C-alpha positions, -999 to +999 in steps of 0.1 A: +173-122-125+137-130-119+111-123-145+088-094-142+053-105-134+020-087-131-003-092-101-036-076-093-041-065-057-070-049-038-064-017-019-092+004-005-118-016-024-101-010-058-081-034-079-046-023-090-025-043-114+012-040-106+043-052-124+071-064-102+102-086-101+093-096-065+074-128-058+036-124-059+033-134-023+055-105-013+035-080-035+003-092-018+018-087+016+028-052+007-006-044-007-023-059+025-001-037+047-009-005+026-046-014+027-045-019+065-027+014+071-050+033+048-081+018+065-067+028+099-061+064+087-095+067+072-112+053+103-094+078+125-100+109+104-127+127+085-105+133+054-113+127+018-100+096+001-072+116-015-062+134+017-063+101+036-040+085+010-015+113+012-015+112+050-010+074+049+020+080+025+035+104+051+030+078+078+046+050+058+075+072+048+080+081+085+081+044+094+106+037+066+129+065+075+128+056+112+137+020+104+167+030+083 
């Protein structure tokens, strides 16, 4: 089994330090995707940051469920 690593990523202008068994490149790709989706949501709405984050979660969950 791979060793758990910590990696710091930037999402919505804030740094988040994550612990993961996945390779750092993968974690960075995930963070970039989340950042892009959140940016798209915020650009298309007048929601607060918290509301935009929740709406983005719903959109990502919808994508995941449709892909399954």
